[in-house]
N, C-alpha and C positions, 0 to 999 in steps of 0.2 A: 641222646640218653643211653645208658646201657641196658640192654635188655635182661629183665630179670630171667632166672631159670624156671620155667613153668611146671617143669616136672618137680622141682624141689618145692614149689608152692603147693603142689597137688599132696606131697608127701607130707607137710607140714598140716594141711588140714584133715588129709585121713588118719595121722597119728593123734591130732587133737580131738578128732571124733571117737577114735578107740579108746583113748585114755578116759575120756567122758564116759563111755559104754562100761568098760571096766570098772570105774568108780561107782556105778550104779549097783553093782553086784556084793554080795558077801566077799570079804576079803581078810587075810591075816592082817594084824596091826601093823607090821613092817611093811607089807605090799602097800597098804592103803596110804601110809605115810610117803613112801617112795612115789607113788603114782599122784598123790595130792601135790607133792612139791614139781613133779614135772608139768602137771596142769598148771601150776602157777606160773612157771616159766614160758610154757608154750602158748599159753592164751592170749597173751598181749601181740604175738608174733601173729597168731592166727587171725586175730581182729584186724590186724593191719593187712594181710593179705586179702582179706574179705573187702576191706575199704578200697584197697588199691585195684581189685578186679570191678568194684563198683564204680569207681571213678573211670576205669578204661573202659566201661560199657557207657558211662555217660559220654566219653569222648567220642566214641563210635556213632552214638546218635547224632552228637554235634555236626561230625563229618557229614551225616546225610542231610542234615539242615542246612549245611554250606552248600550242598548242590540242590536246595531247593530253588524254583524259578521265583518263589515270592521274595523279594529284596528285604522285607522287614524280618523274615524269618533267618535270612542269611546274616542279617546285622545283629540278631539276639545270639545267634550263635558265634559269631566272632568276637563279641563281647565277653561271653562266657567262657571260651576255650583258653585264653592264657591263665585264667584262675586256675581252670581244673588240671591244666599241665603243670602247672606248679606244685598243685596239691599230689597228682601223680608222681612227679619226681620226688619230692619229700618223703612220701610213702615208700617209695622205691629205695630211697636211701636208708631209711631206718630198717627196711626189711634186709637190705645187702649187710647191715651191721648186726642185726639179730642171726643171721644166718653163717657169721663168720665162725670159724673153728673156736671153741672156747678152751680154755686152759681148765683142766680137770680140778685143779686146786682154787680156783678164783674164790669159790664160797667159803673157803676153810678159815679158819682162825689162824692167828699169826704168832710166831716165837721172833721177836724183835731183839737183836742183838748190837750193842753200840760199844765200841772199844775204843779208847783214846789212842791217838796215833803220835805224829811228831809235834812237838811242841811243849812236853813236859805237863807242869801242872796247868797251863792254859789250855792245853788239849783235853785233859780230864774236865775243866770247867765247861767247855764246849761240849764234851760229851753230855754233861747235865744238861745242857741247854737243849739238846736234841730230844733227850728223853721226855722232858717237859713238854717239847713242842708237838712231839707224837702223842702223849697222853691228852693234851688239849685238843689236838685234832681229832682223835678217837673219841672224846667226850661229845665232840661236836657232831661226830656221825651217830652219836647214840650207842657206841661200843663201850665194853668194859675194858679197862686195863690193869694189870697187875704186875708189880715187879716181883720176879722169882730168885733173882739171884744178883748180887751188887758187890764189887769192890770199891769202896770210896777212894777219892783222891785227896792227897795231903792237905790241898788247901781249898776242897770243896768239888762238887762235881764226882765223877765217877772214873776211875781207871778201865772198868768193864761193868756194865750192866744189861740184864737179859730181863725181858718183860714179856708176857702173854697178852695179846690183845683178842678179845672175843666179841665178833660181830659180823654179821652175814656180809659176804663181800671184801672182809677185811684184806684178804691176799690180793685181789684183783686191784684194789686201790694203791695198796702199799708196796707191791712187788718191784716197782721201778725206783725205790727208794735206795736199794742194795748199791753199795759203793761208797767211794771215798768223799766225805764232805770236808770242806776246806773253810776256815774263818780267818779272815783278816781284821784285826782290831787292835787297841792300845789295850794292854793289861793294866789293871788297877795298880799293879805294883812296879810299872813302868815308870819312872820319874821323868824321862825325857821325852815322853811322848810318842816314842817310835813304835811304829805298827809292827805286830808280830803276826807269823803265819803259822796256823795250827791246824791239824786234821782230826777227823775221827772217821771210823770205819763203820758202817751200817750194814747190817745182814737182816734180811727178812725173810723166814723161811715159814712153808704152810705147816701147820700141825697136821701130822700123818697119822694114819691108824693102822691098827695092826695087820690089816688086809692089804693097806698098800705097800708095805716094806716087811718083810721076813727077818726077825733077829732071833738067832740060835742063843740060848740061854748058856751054853757051853762056851760062847764065844765073848762072854762078859766077867769080868772082874768088879766086885762091889765092896766098897771100902766105908767104912762109917765112922765118924769122927765128932767131935764136938764143934758146934756151930762158933765161928769167929765173927768180930765186928761189931758196930754199934746195934744194941737192940738184941744181942745175943745172951744176955746174962740168963735168960729163962731156960735157956737150953745149953748152958755151958754144963750143967751137972750131968746131963746124958748126951749120948751120941746120937744126936737126931740127923746130923747133916749127913749126906749121901752123894759119894764119888762113884760114877760108873765108867769103866774102861771098857771100850769095845776093841778087844785085843786084834782082830785082822786090820782093822783101817787105824788103830792109834788114837780114835776120837775119845776124848775124855769131858765127861759134863759133871758139874757139882751144883747140888741144889741144898740149900741150908736155912731157907726162909722160914719154912713151916716149923711148929713143934714136933709134928708127928714124923717118924722116920719114915712111915707107909706113905703118907701124903708126899715128902721130899722125893721117894724113891719113883713114885708115879710121875711126879713131873721131870724128872729126871730122866726116865724112859720116854716120855713125850719128847723132850729136847734130843735124845739121842735118835729116835726115830726120824725127827725133822732133818737133823744132820746128815744121817746116813742118805735120806732121799735126795737132800741138796746136792750131795757127794756124787750120787749117781745122776743125777740131772747135769750137773756140770760136766760129767764124763760125756754124755751124750751131746750136749751142747757143743763141747770142743771137737767132736766128731763130725758136726756139721755146720762148724762155725763160719764158713764161707756163704752160706745160705741165711745167716742170721745177721751178718753185717747191717747195720742200720742207724739211723738217728738217736733213736732211743737207746741204744746201744745194749749189750748182752746182760747188764746187770752185775757183770764181774766185780768183785769187791776189790781188785786192784784198779779199778777204774775211776779216775776222777769226774764224779758227775756234777758237783754244785758248789759255788762259792759265795760265803756269805761275809759281804764287806760292810763293815759297820762304819767306819768313817764316811762313805758315800750313801750309806743307807740303802744298799741294793743287794738282790740275790740273783744270781745268773746261774741257769742251769745249762750246762756246757753242750749236753746231747741234743738239744732242740734250739740253741740259741736264744732262749728266754731270759730277758732281764725283767725283773719287777724291782721298782723303786718304792718298796714297803716292807722293808726288813723287818722291822718291829711287829707287825702283822704277820708276817710269816712266821717269825720265831715263837709267837704267840699263840700258833695252830689256826689263826682266823684265815690267813690269806694261802696256806699251804695247799689248799684244795684247789686253787688257782694253777699252780703248777702241777700238780697231780693230774688234774682234767687234761690239761695241755698234753702231758705224757700219754696218756690214754688215747686222746684224739690222734696224736701223732702215729701211735702204734697201730690202731685201727686204720688210718691212712695206709700205712705200709702193708697191713695185711689184705686192704682191699685192692691195692695196686699190684700186689701179687696174686691175689685170685683172679684178677682180670688180665693177668699176663703183661702187664705194663711194667713191671719192675725188672731191670737187667738182671 
């Protein structure tokens, strides 16, 4: 068993007591909200630390009983010890996971971008399948999703679709979905029954705030225009669509889903902040790429991460060598959680290995 860092456990309990004490005082509303959130996060960890130390104390008592001259006392201690040791190890593992460094963006909402790749009309149909998969998964988590920009495919689906997903922990669960998704199936238009391979690219970006990344208004060019596409008749008479170009980076965002130009601009700015933050993170990741190689991968959107094989009814995630023979349930969003949970577990295992100094 790996020993837990007692100094860290002391710090957790001390911080928990301090936050509780501060919350009992008169505080500004924003401070109260911030500390309440911290208390909600730290309380389960503090409770596990207390339980872990209580079990450790019981085991110390059992060790004393094992040295007792009375054979009956020794037998009782020997019978109880394995169960307590298992309980201690389970609590220790929970605490190790809780003490791992967290991504500052894990609790943020998500901007989800899906673009059809190779495969023409079939790729657009696949992009449509993917956005519906994520919408259903989001609903299953109790999150809200909303499409904020879309470019329809000629035969259905989307050439490009961008959605917002609102829910606590959305980025933590969806961040490993970034990458190239590949589909293998026989298109409805294929008369010979030949299997086609198509791709779609998924990008998962955390929604960032003004304090996370500064944008100079002088670096922006804003254009307004009439909305295009299905459902746009109500805005064709007015220039409600907004396109913002960030001149230094060349990043362009377009939002035309809302009737209000003001709301479209607000959503476009949210998308721009997310893209600029993502670009900065990618730059940092590239600088320390050697440290981040692993089975879960970097989330690079040029990396093929998953294959959906319809003839065989299977989904394979290539980063962790996981194959599920339940493709319909995955596409319906029902079994997608199994893949996401496996990716999170693998990521946590890597972080634990690095923390223990056992990873090369």
